[in-house]
N, C-alpha and C positions, 0 to 999 in steps of 0.2 A: 175484403180488407177495408175498403172505403165505407161500406155500410156499417161495419163494426166500429170504425172510428166515429161515425156520425152518432151512433147510439151512446158511445162512451162520452162524447162531447155533450150530449143532452144531459147525461147524468151529472157530469162535472159542473155544468152551468147552474144546475139546481142547487149544488152545494154552496156553502158560504165561501166567498172569495177570501184569499189571504188578506188580512187586515192591512198589511203594508207590503211594499216591494220586498221580495225575498231575494237575497243575493247568494248565488251558488258559484263557487269556483270549480273549474274542471281542470285537473292537473294529472301529471304522471311523473314517475321517477326518472324516466328516460324517454327519448324521442322515438318515433316510429311505431307507437302502439295504437294509433288510431284515435288519439285524443280529440283533435280538431274535427275530424269527421263525425265523431260521436256528438260533440257539442252542437254542431250545425243540425244534425238530424234529430237530436233530442229536442232542440228548440222548435223545429217544425212539428214534431210529435206533440209537444205541449201546446203549440198554437192551434193545432187541429182539435185539441180538447178544450178550447175556449180561453186559453190564457194569452195575455199580451206579453210577448217575450222580446227581450233585447239582449243581443250578444255584444260584449266588448272584447275585442282582441287585445289581450294583455300579454301577447307573445311577441312584443316588440314589432308588431306589424308584419311578422313573418309567417303567419298561419294560413294565409290565402283564403280566409273566410269569405272575403268579397267575391272571389272567383266561384266558390262553392254555392254562394247565395245568389249569384248572378247579378251582382250590383257593381256599380262603378264608384270608386272612392276618390274624392277630390281633396278633402280636408280631413285631418285626424285630430286626436285629442290634444296634440301639441299646439294646435291653433287656438284651442279653448284656453289652455294653460297660459299661452302668450297674450291672451286678450284680443286676438284678431277676430275670433268667431264665437257666436253663441252656440251652446251645446246642441240646440236643435238644428243648426246649420251643418253639423257633421254626422247626422243620423241618416243612414240609407235604409231602404226597405227592400227585402228580398221575397223569396217564396213564402206563400201562406201568411204574409204580413209580418214575418219575423224582421225585426229592426236590428241594425248593426252600427257599431261605432268602431273605427280602427284606432287602436292605441297609438300606433306609429312610434315615433321617437319619444312621445310624451310619457310612455310607460317607464323609460329609463329615468325620467326626471322625478318620478313620484317620491323617491326616498330622499331627495335633496332640495325640495321646493322651499323657498322662503315663506314667511308667514303671509305676506300679501298675496302670493300666487296660490297658496293653499286656500285662503279665504275666497278668492275668485273661483277656483275650481269647485270647491264645496258648494258655493252658492249656485253655480251652474248645474252641477250634478244632482242637486236636490230636486231640480225640475223634472228629473226622470221618473219621480214618483207618479206623475200623472200619465206617463207614457207606458210603463211596464209593470206587470204583476211580478214578473220574474226576470232578474238580470243574471245571465250566465257570463262568467269571466273565464275566457279560455287563456290560461296562463302558459308560460313557457314550461319546458320540462326541467326537472332537476331541483336543486336546493339553493338557487340564487337568493340573494337578499330580497329582491323584488317579488319573486315567486312566493317566498315564505311570508312576506308582509301581506300580500293579497290573500293568500290561503287562510292565514290565521285570523284575518279580519272578516271573512265571509260568515254568513249564517250557517252554511253547510259547505263541505268540500267533497267533491266526487273525485276519487282516485282511480285512474284507468291503468290496468296492467294487462299482460298476456301470459300464457303458460310458459313463455321463454324464461329460463332461470335468471338471466341478468335483469329482465324486466321485473320479475318478482322481487329480487333483492333490492332493486332501486325503489320500487313502490313501498316496500317495507321500511326502507331508510327514510322516505318522505313522511310516512305515517308516524314513525317513531319521533322524528324531529318536530312535527307539528304537535304531537301529543304532549311534548315537553312544555309547551307554552301554557301559561296560566290562561284560563278561559278559552281554550282551544275550541274550534267549531266541531259540530257533529260530523263524523267522517263516514263516507259511503264508499263501497268497493264495487267496481265493475270489471269483469274479466272479459277481454275482447279476444277474438280469433281462436275460440275453442273449436275442437273438431266434432264435438257431440254434446248433447245435453248432459250426458254422464260426466264427461270431462269438466264441463262448466260447473256443475254442482260440486264435484270433488274439489276443484280449484277454490271455489268460494268457501266451502266448509273448512278445507285445510288451512287456508290463509287466515280466516277469521279465528280459527281455533288457536293458531300459533300466536296471533296478536293478543288474544284474550289471556293466554298463558303468560306471555312475556311482558305485556304492558298493562294488563288488567283493564283493557279497553274493549268496549262492546262496539265493534265495527259492523256497520249495517251491510248486509248482503243484498245489494241493490239489484244485481242481475248479471247475466253473461250474454255475449253476442257471438253467434256462430261464425266461423270462417266461411266466407261467401264470395264467390267470383263476381257477383253483382256489384260488390263494393268497388273493385278495381274498374269495372265498366263505368260506374257512375263517376268516378274520379276522372277517367279518360274523357268522358263526354261533358265534364264540368257541370254536372247537375247533381243535387243532393240525392242520396240513395232513396229516401222516402218519396221523392218526386218522380225519379226515373224508374225505380224498381220497387214500388210500394208493397208488392206481394212476395218479395224475396225473403228468405229466412232471417237475414240480419235486420232487415227493415221491420219485420214483425217482432223481433226481439226488442228493438229500440222502442217501438210503439207500446209494447207491453211494459217496458221499464217506465215509460212516461206515465201510463195509466196507473201503474202500481205506486209510482212516486206521489201522485195526487191523491190516491185513495188511502195510502197508509203513510202519513208523515212520521218522521222520526220523533219519538217521545223526547221531550226536553229540548228540542231544537230552538235556537235563539229567536229567529223570526222577528227581530226588532226593527227591521226596516233599513232603508238606505242611509238615513242620517246616522244611525248607530254604526253601520258599516264604515262610513266615512270617518266617524270619530275614532273607531278602532284603527283605521288605516293611518290617520294622521296624528292621533293623540290629541293633546290639549290644544293644539293649534286650531282645532275646529270650534272651540268653545265660543269664540267671538265672530264666527264666520257666517252666522245666519243673516 
């Protein structure tokens, strides 16, 4: 497994780097589908392939990413919004160099910031361009205003679901809502906790087919992850799956998804960089924030 990752990393490093920081939201229609676990392990997989990755916990500080990455968080995004801390002061570093910022209570404030605080936050966050090739935003589950604002502003949005009927319906509702927005991001689907490769492919193909028929939307079939007892063992031991159990089936699925992601980018993806993400997130308030 590690030898395979090393070879993939060499190939990716030879490729042209993304010209600007790429912002990807990771979301789900409901909780309990493995969204945060995927985000952490996907970040590690991308880092192994030569990318500089930063995760921002946009799940109101409830996602326990710090525990999964083995880092200790003292300050979060609210300290930056309030002007007490520089953005670099709230960055922690975990396994394989993956960096992390806790959103904390600051995520709640995003949709109600006054112009001065927006300007301060944008000025600070633009510094992340030098730190990360890829920023993963681990959002809350569901259709809250904050979740939708973050998802629609991203360059791409990964939606996580499982074969469970309510998870499928909630993922469908999330995709339908995001697709209604003008200039919505490119959407990717990952099905977690499948019992076999056959079920994984059937779930992906069936979901994408229904979305195409009902929404005229080309949803990207990014991959599936097998149900794997190693995932629970990793959570119990507070270590990421790709670190504690790198040869497990689920870990190999995630590493494969990461290499496929870098090898085959979505056609027409926005990829306009962090400043454009912030402009979409805050609207015209960012125009004078440089």
